[in-house]
Biopython code that builds the backbone (N, CA, C, O; Angstrom):
import numpy as np
from Bio.PDB.StructureBuilder import StructureBuilder

atoms = [
    (1, "MET", "N", (16.153, 21.844, -9.159)),
    (1, "MET", "CA", (16.354, 22.043, -7.806)),
    (1, "MET", "C", (15.051, 21.603, -7.115)),
    (1, "MET", "O", (13.929, 21.825, -7.572)),
    (2, "THR", "N", (15.319, 20.953, -5.961)),
    (2, "THR", "CA", (14.384, 20.327, -5.282)),
    (2, "THR", "C", (13.820, 21.431, -4.022)),
    (2, "THR", "O", (14.588, 22.054, -3.288)),
    (3, "THR", "N", (12.484, 21.501, -3.969)),
    (3, "THR", "CA", (11.952, 22.555, -2.902)),
    (3, "THR", "C", (11.593, 21.640, -1.736)),
    (3, "THR", "O", (11.539, 20.411, -1.762)),
    (4, "TYR", "N", (11.365, 22.430, -0.741)),
    (4, "TYR", "CA", (10.807, 21.731, 0.519)),
    (4, "TYR", "C", (9.568, 21.176, 0.294)),
    (4, "TYR", "O", (9.261, 20.098, 0.804)),
    (5, "TYR", "N", (8.708, 21.898, -0.529)),
    (5, "TYR", "CA", (7.397, 21.422, -0.791)),
    (5, "TYR", "C", (7.245, 20.174, -1.679)),
    (5, "TYR", "O", (6.269, 19.428, -1.604)),
    (6, "ASP", "N", (8.195, 20.012, -2.458)),
    (6, "ASP", "CA", (8.413, 18.741, -3.166)),
    (6, "ASP", "C", (8.688, 17.484, -2.228)),
    (6, "ASP", "O", (8.196, 16.388, -2.497)),
    (7, "LEU", "N", (9.483, 17.688, -1.134)),
    (7, "LEU", "CA", (9.813, 16.782, -0.235)),
    (7, "LEU", "C", (8.581, 16.402, 0.647)),
    (7, "LEU", "O", (8.327, 15.251, 1.004)),
    (8, "LEU", "N", (7.862, 17.486, 0.946)),
    (8, "LEU", "CA", (6.523, 17.327, 1.748)),
    (8, "LEU", "C", (5.475, 16.567, 0.825)),
    (8, "LEU", "O", (4.706, 15.734, 1.306)),
    (9, "ALA", "N", (5.481, 16.835, -0.274)),
    (9, "ALA", "CA", (4.430, 16.095, -1.138)),
    (9, "ALA", "C", (4.904, 14.626, -1.246)),
    (9, "ALA", "O", (4.082, 13.716, -1.126)),
    (10, "ASP", "N", (6.168, 14.386, -1.464)),
    (10, "ASP", "CA", (6.658, 13.020, -1.465)),
    (10, "ASP", "C", (6.298, 12.252, -0.290)),
    (10, "ASP", "O", (5.742, 11.159, -0.401)),
    (11, "GLN", "N", (6.621, 12.834, 0.968)),
    (11, "GLN", "CA", (6.502, 12.353, 2.241)),
    (11, "GLN", "C", (4.925, 12.039, 2.366)),
    (11, "GLN", "O", (4.627, 10.999, 2.952)),
    (12, "GLU", "N", (3.988, 12.779, 1.909)),
    (12, "GLU", "CA", (2.561, 12.663, 2.031)),
    (12, "GLU", "C", (2.199, 11.502, 1.139)),
    (12, "GLU", "O", (1.292, 10.752, 1.501)),
    (13, "SER", "N", (2.879, 11.278, -0.077)),
    (13, "SER", "CA", (2.512, 10.120, -0.998)),
    (13, "SER", "C", (2.862, 8.903, -0.272)),
    (13, "SER", "O", (2.140, 7.912, -0.373)),
    (14, "ILE", "N", (4.032, 8.898, 0.535)),
    (14, "ILE", "CA", (4.448, 7.689, 1.244)),
    (14, "ILE", "C", (3.489, 7.298, 2.350)),
    (14, "ILE", "O", (3.203, 6.124, 2.585)),
    (15, "ARG", "N", (2.989, 8.363, 3.038)),
    (15, "ARG", "CA", (2.105, 8.025, 4.154)),
    (15, "ARG", "C", (0.719, 7.495, 3.555)),
    (15, "ARG", "O", (0.100, 6.609, 4.145)),
    (16, "MET", "N", (0.268, 8.043, 2.407)),
    (16, "MET", "CA", (-0.854, 7.472, 1.752)),
    (16, "MET", "C", (-0.807, 6.122, 1.168)),
    (16, "MET", "O", (-1.794, 5.398, 1.039)),
    (17, "ALA", "N", (0.357, 5.834, 0.834)),
    (17, "ALA", "CA", (0.663, 4.488, 0.261)),
    (17, "ALA", "C", (0.752, 3.551, 1.468)),
    (17, "ALA", "O", (0.186, 2.460, 1.396)),
    (18, "GLN", "N", (1.384, 3.878, 2.510)),
    (18, "GLN", "CA", (1.428, 3.171, 3.737)),
    (18, "GLN", "C", (0.023, 2.756, 4.260)),
    (18, "GLN", "O", (-0.223, 1.593, 4.578)),
    (19, "GLY", "N", (-0.876, 3.752, 4.332)),
    (19, "GLY", "CA", (-2.184, 3.552, 4.864)),
    (19, "GLY", "C", (-2.946, 2.585, 3.907)),
    (19, "GLY", "O", (-3.700, 1.727, 4.366)),
    (20, "GLY", "N", (-2.748, 2.729, 2.639)),
    (20, "GLY", "CA", (-3.495, 1.883, 1.624)),
    (20, "GLY", "C", (-2.936, 0.413, 1.797)),
    (20, "GLY", "O", (-3.664, -0.575, 1.697)),
    (21, "LEU", "N", (-1.624, 0.354, 2.057)),
    (21, "LEU", "CA", (-1.167, -1.105, 2.295)),
    (21, "LEU", "C", (-1.525, -1.703, 3.583)),
    (21, "LEU", "O", (-1.711, -2.916, 3.673)),
    (22, "GLU", "N", (-1.629, -0.930, 4.563)),
    (22, "GLU", "CA", (-2.160, -1.528, 5.836)),
    (22, "GLU", "C", (-3.582, -1.909, 5.674)),
    (22, "GLU", "O", (-3.991, -2.989, 6.099)),
    (23, "TYR", "N", (-4.336, -1.069, 5.082)),
    (23, "TYR", "CA", (-5.816, -1.424, 4.877)),
    (23, "TYR", "C", (-5.969, -2.704, 4.034)),
    (23, "TYR", "O", (-6.759, -3.563, 4.426)),
    (24, "ALA", "N", (-5.236, -2.893, 2.855)),
    (24, "ALA", "CA", (-5.348, -4.083, 2.094)),
    (24, "ALA", "C", (-4.769, -5.285, 2.830)),
    (24, "ALA", "O", (-5.268, -6.391, 2.619)),
    (25, "GLU", "N", (-3.660, -5.137, 3.755)),
    (25, "GLU", "CA", (-3.367, -6.283, 4.477)),
    (25, "GLU", "C", (-4.297, -6.697, 5.556)),
    (25, "GLU", "O", (-4.408, -7.893, 5.825)),
    (26, "LYS", "N", (-5.029, -5.718, 6.247)),
    (26, "LYS", "CA", (-6.075, -6.044, 7.094)),
    (26, "LYS", "C", (-7.258, -6.728, 6.569)),
    (26, "LYS", "O", (-7.910, -7.575, 7.179)),
    (27, "LEU", "N", (-7.500, -6.261, 5.301)),
    (27, "LEU", "CA", (-8.656, -6.928, 4.645)),
    (27, "LEU", "C", (-8.329, -8.316, 4.237)),
    (27, "LEU", "O", (-9.129, -9.235, 4.416)),
    (28, "LEU", "N", (-7.132, -8.487, 3.677)),
    (28, "LEU", "CA", (-6.737, -9.887, 3.366)),
    (28, "LEU", "C", (-6.764, -10.724, 4.653)),
    (28, "LEU", "O", (-7.351, -11.806, 4.661)),
    (29, "ALA", "N", (-6.160, -10.260, 5.709)),
    (29, "ALA", "CA", (-6.167, -11.100, 7.008)),
    (29, "ALA", "C", (-7.621, -11.352, 7.462)),
    (29, "ALA", "O", (-7.953, -12.434, 7.947)),
    (30, "ASP", "N", (-8.456, -10.352, 7.296)),
    (30, "ASP", "CA", (-9.881, -10.654, 7.705)),
    (30, "ASP", "C", (-10.524, -11.768, 6.721)),
    (30, "ASP", "O", (-11.217, -12.666, 7.200)),
    (31, "ASN", "N", (-10.291, -11.689, 5.422)),
    (31, "ASN", "CA", (-10.687, -12.650, 4.535)),
    (31, "ASN", "C", (-10.077, -14.150, 4.758)),
    (31, "ASN", "O", (-10.714, -15.171, 4.499)),
    (32, "GLN", "N", (-8.900, -14.132, 5.216)),
    (32, "GLN", "CA", (-8.250, -15.440, 5.492)),
    (32, "GLN", "C", (-8.724, -16.131, 6.763)),
    (32, "GLN", "O", (-8.779, -17.350, 6.929)),
    (33, "SER", "N", (-9.055, -15.190, 7.633)),
    (33, "SER", "CA", (-9.663, -15.737, 8.941)),
    (33, "SER", "C", (-10.883, -16.471, 8.724)),
    (33, "SER", "O", (-11.169, -17.461, 9.397)),
    (34, "GLY", "N", (-11.647, -15.992, 7.755)),
    (34, "GLY", "CA", (-12.806, -16.655, 7.374)),
    (34, "GLY", "C", (-13.808, -16.960, 8.468)),
    (34, "GLY", "O", (-13.907, -18.140, 8.806)),
    (35, "SER", "N", (-14.560, -16.059, 9.062)),
    (35, "SER", "CA", (-15.533, -16.273, 9.921)),
    (35, "SER", "C", (-16.653, -17.250, 9.378)),
    (35, "SER", "O", (-16.886, -17.274, 8.170)),
    (36, "GLU", "N", (-17.311, -18.014, 10.215)),
    (36, "GLU", "CA", (-18.331, -18.943, 9.668)),
    (36, "GLU", "C", (-19.438, -18.201, 9.088)),
    (36, "GLU", "O", (-20.059, -18.671, 8.135)),
    (37, "GLU", "N", (-19.733, -17.062, 9.603)),
    (37, "GLU", "CA", (-20.873, -16.226, 9.021)),
    (37, "GLU", "C", (-20.577, -15.755, 7.538)),
    (37, "GLU", "O", (-21.493, -15.660, 6.721)),
    (38, "TRP", "N", (-19.388, -15.491, 7.254)),
    (38, "TRP", "CA", (-19.060, -15.022, 5.956)),
    (38, "TRP", "C", (-17.680, -15.393, 5.458)),
    (38, "TRP", "O", (-16.678, -14.702, 5.638)),
    (39, "ALA", "N", (-17.722, -16.580, 4.797)),
    (39, "ALA", "CA", (-16.518, -17.053, 4.267)),
    (39, "ALA", "C", (-16.295, -16.656, 2.954)),
    (39, "ALA", "O", (-17.259, -16.478, 2.209)),
    (40, "CYS", "N", (-14.915, -16.460, 2.488)),
    (40, "CYS", "CA", (-14.542, -16.087, 1.258)),
    (40, "CYS", "C", (-14.098, -17.318, 0.501)),
    (40, "CYS", "O", (-13.630, -18.314, 1.052)),
    (41, "GLY", "N", (-14.278, -17.179, -0.796)),
    (41, "GLY", "CA", (-13.758, -18.196, -1.638)),
    (41, "GLY", "C", (-12.389, -17.929, -2.184)),
    (41, "GLY", "O", (-11.908, -16.801, -2.075)),
    (42, "PRO", "N", (-11.747, -18.884, -2.753)),
    (42, "PRO", "CA", (-10.482, -18.764, -3.226)),
    (42, "PRO", "C", (-10.125, -17.452, -4.198)),
    (42, "PRO", "O", (-9.002, -16.949, -4.212)),
    (43, "SER", "N", (-11.175, -16.999, -4.958)),
    (43, "SER", "CA", (-11.115, -15.925, -5.811)),
    (43, "SER", "C", (-10.928, -14.603, -5.025)),
    (43, "SER", "O", (-10.258, -13.674, -5.476)),
    (44, "MET", "N", (-11.591, -14.567, -3.761)),
    (44, "MET", "CA", (-11.457, -13.352, -2.867)),
    (44, "MET", "C", (-10.093, -13.369, -2.306)),
    (44, "MET", "O", (-9.506, -12.296, -2.166)),
    (45, "MET", "N", (-9.503, -14.535, -1.952)),
    (45, "MET", "CA", (-8.115, -14.496, -1.342)),
    (45, "MET", "C", (-7.168, -14.061, -2.392)),
    (45, "MET", "O", (-6.298, -13.256, -2.059)),
    (46, "CYS", "N", (-7.221, -14.510, -3.700)),
    (46, "CYS", "CA", (-6.378, -14.166, -4.666)),
    (46, "CYS", "C", (-6.451, -12.625, -4.968)),
    (46, "CYS", "O", (-5.418, -11.970, -5.109)),
    (47, "CYS", "N", (-7.673, -12.077, -5.061)),
    (47, "CYS", "CA", (-7.811, -10.661, -5.240)),
    (47, "CYS", "C", (-7.280, -9.848, -4.061)),
    (47, "CYS", "O", (-6.801, -8.724, -4.211)),
    (48, "GLY", "N", (-7.374, -10.394, -3.014)),
    (48, "GLY", "CA", (-6.826, -9.773, -1.626)),
    (48, "GLY", "C", (-5.279, -9.644, -1.746)),
    (48, "GLY", "O", (-4.662, -8.607, -1.506)),
    (49, "ALA", "N", (-4.690, -10.901, -2.172)),
    (49, "ALA", "CA", (-3.280, -11.035, -2.129)),
    (49, "ALA", "C", (-2.687, -10.028, -3.256)),
    (49, "ALA", "O", (-1.634, -9.402, -3.138)),
    (50, "ARG", "N", (-3.547, -9.991, -4.351)),
    (50, "ARG", "CA", (-3.068, -9.099, -5.538)),
    (50, "ARG", "C", (-3.107, -7.615, -5.094)),
    (50, "ARG", "O", (-2.186, -6.868, -5.425)),
    (51, "GLU", "N", (-4.142, -7.170, -4.358)),
    (51, "GLU", "CA", (-4.263, -5.905, -3.901)),
    (51, "GLU", "C", (-3.203, -5.517, -2.955)),
    (51, "GLU", "O", (-2.771, -4.365, -2.973)),
    (52, "VAL", "N", (-2.759, -6.391, -2.137)),
    (52, "VAL", "CA", (-1.669, -6.210, -1.219)),
    (52, "VAL", "C", (-0.264, -6.013, -2.043)),
    (52, "VAL", "O", (0.536, -5.119, -1.766)),
    (53, "ALA", "N", (-0.102, -6.824, -2.934)),
    (53, "ALA", "CA", (1.066, -6.707, -3.828)),
    (53, "ALA", "C", (1.072, -5.310, -4.609)),
    (53, "ALA", "O", (2.089, -4.623, -4.702)),
    (54, "LEU", "N", (-0.060, -4.986, -5.114)),
    (54, "LEU", "CA", (-0.150, -3.593, -5.758)),
    (54, "LEU", "C", (0.170, -2.536, -4.798)),
    (54, "LEU", "O", (0.950, -1.619, -5.056)),
    (55, "ARG", "N", (-0.486, -2.689, -3.609)),
    (55, "ARG", "CA", (-0.198, -1.604, -2.598)),
    (55, "ARG", "C", (1.323, -1.422, -2.186)),
    (55, "ARG", "O", (1.856, -0.345, -1.918)),
    (56, "GLN", "N", (1.917, -2.659, -2.187)),
    (56, "GLN", "CA", (3.323, -2.705, -1.823)),
    (56, "GLN", "C", (4.132, -2.019, -2.895)),
    (56, "GLN", "O", (5.043, -1.263, -2.559)),
    (57, "GLN", "N", (3.843, -2.247, -4.223)),
    (57, "GLN", "CA", (4.354, -1.703, -5.312)),
    (57, "GLN", "C", (4.193, -0.121, -5.185)),
    (57, "GLN", "O", (5.163, 0.618, -5.351)),
    (58, "ALA", "N", (3.028, 0.323, -4.908)),
    (58, "ALA", "CA", (2.785, 1.734, -4.917)),
    (58, "ALA", "C", (3.623, 2.408, -3.779)),
    (58, "ALA", "O", (4.092, 3.534, -3.944)),
    (59, "LEU", "N", (3.812, 1.663, -2.559)),
    (59, "LEU", "CA", (4.614, 2.217, -1.556)),
    (59, "LEU", "C", (6.115, 2.279, -2.024)),
    (59, "LEU", "O", (6.780, 3.289, -1.797)),
    (60, "LEU", "N", (6.619, 1.239, -2.648)),
    (60, "LEU", "CA", (7.984, 1.288, -3.129)),
    (60, "LEU", "C", (8.218, 2.442, -4.042)),
    (60, "LEU", "O", (9.245, 3.118, -3.989)),
    (61, "ALA", "N", (7.169, 2.670, -4.945)),
    (61, "ALA", "CA", (7.363, 3.703, -5.949)),
    (61, "ALA", "C", (7.402, 5.027, -5.304)),
    (61, "ALA", "O", (8.216, 5.877, -5.665)),
    (62, "ALA", "N", (6.554, 5.226, -4.368)),
    (62, "ALA", "CA", (6.552, 6.490, -3.477)),
    (62, "ALA", "C", (7.739, 6.799, -2.718)),
    (62, "ALA", "O", (8.138, 7.958, -2.599)),
    (63, "GLN", "N", (8.390, 5.684, -2.135)),
    (63, "GLN", "CA", (9.664, 5.790, -1.464)),
    (63, "GLN", "C", (10.737, 6.099, -2.414)),
    (63, "GLN", "O", (11.564, 6.967, -2.137)),
    (64, "ASN", "N", (10.782, 5.384, -3.622)),
    (64, "ASN", "CA", (11.820, 5.749, -4.535)),
    (64, "ASN", "C", (11.783, 7.148, -4.991)),
    (64, "ASN", "O", (12.813, 7.815, -5.081)),
    (65, "THR", "N", (10.569, 7.624, -5.294)),
    (65, "THR", "CA", (10.438, 8.995, -5.650)),
    (65, "THR", "C", (11.020, 9.958, -4.638)),
    (65, "THR", "O", (11.753, 10.884, -4.986)),
    (66, "PHE", "N", (10.663, 9.714, -3.306)),
    (66, "PHE", "CA", (11.272, 10.566, -2.318)),
    (66, "PHE", "C", (12.661, 10.490, -2.264)),
    (66, "PHE", "O", (13.327, 11.513, -2.108)),
    (67, "PHE", "N", (13.168, 9.400, -2.375)),
    (67, "PHE", "CA", (14.729, 9.148, -2.340)),
    (67, "PHE", "C", (15.313, 9.956, -3.548)),
    (67, "PHE", "O", (16.343, 10.616, -3.411)),
    (68, "LYS", "N", (14.681, 9.895, -4.650)),
    (68, "LYS", "CA", (15.389, 10.490, -5.859)),
    (68, "LYS", "C", (15.241, 11.994, -5.764)),
    (68, "LYS", "O", (16.094, 12.718, -6.278)),
    (69, "THR", "N", (14.172, 12.504, -5.116)),
    (69, "THR", "CA", (13.921, 13.953, -4.896)),
    (69, "THR", "C", (14.926, 14.470, -3.839)),
    (69, "THR", "O", (15.500, 15.544, -4.013)),
    (70, "ALA", "N", (15.132, 13.728, -2.776)),
    (70, "ALA", "CA", (15.936, 14.091, -1.612)),
    (70, "ALA", "C", (17.522, 14.024, -2.053)),
    (70, "ALA", "O", (18.334, 14.831, -1.602)),
    (71, "ASN", "N", (17.854, 13.064, -2.907)),
    (71, "ASN", "CA", (19.173, 12.886, -3.239)),
    (71, "ASN", "C", (19.332, 13.060, -4.794)),
    (71, "ASN", "O", (19.472, 12.042, -5.471)),
    (72, "PRO", "N", (19.318, 14.298, -5.397)),
    (72, "PRO", "CA", (19.405, 14.458, -6.760)),
    (72, "PRO", "C", (20.828, 14.049, -7.311)),
    (72, "PRO", "O", (21.071, 14.134, -8.515)),
]
sb = StructureBuilder()
sb.init_structure("model")
sb.init_model(0)
sb.init_chain("A")
sb.init_seg("    ")
for serial, (resi, resn, name, xyz) in enumerate(atoms, 1):
    if name == "N":
        sb.init_residue(resn, " ", resi, " ")
    sb.init_atom(name, np.array(xyz, "f"), 0.0, 1.0, " ", f" {name:<3s}", serial, name[0])
structure = sb.get_structure()
């Protein structure tokens, strides 16, 4: 039996994952814009893209958990 608090916890997990994804996307965009004062090498771009992918995966997992909890 799913409780109201389980759903709230799942929703909070989604919000946290969304925030992490937004931060990783912003960081990647900043690295890609490459200001003249601080330019990133290819390895930083690769790490940034990998971090975005990991955050997307975490968000999908949180959404999946919420869906399974809400629809047993």
